[in-house]
C-alpha positions, 0 to 999 in steps of 0.5 A: 507714118504710112508715107514714111513706111512707103518711102522706106520700102521703095528706097530699100527695093530700089537699092536691092534691085540696082545691086543685082544688075549685070551687063551682057553684050553679044554681037553677031549677025544671023546668030542662032538663038542657042548661041546667044544663050550660050554666050549669055551663060558664059558671061553671067553663069546663069543657065537657060532652058530652051525648048527642043524641036520635036 
């Protein structure tokens, strides 16, 4: 009974993890990190917060 529960839980977690994956591709040499995150935002729609220099 415990083994079947663990297998069912593992399968359910694997299915949900694989459906939320995204592919992001960024190419460039000596590209500032701010530009990399900006390009990732364009491709995924996720916002990234970076610390500012003080």
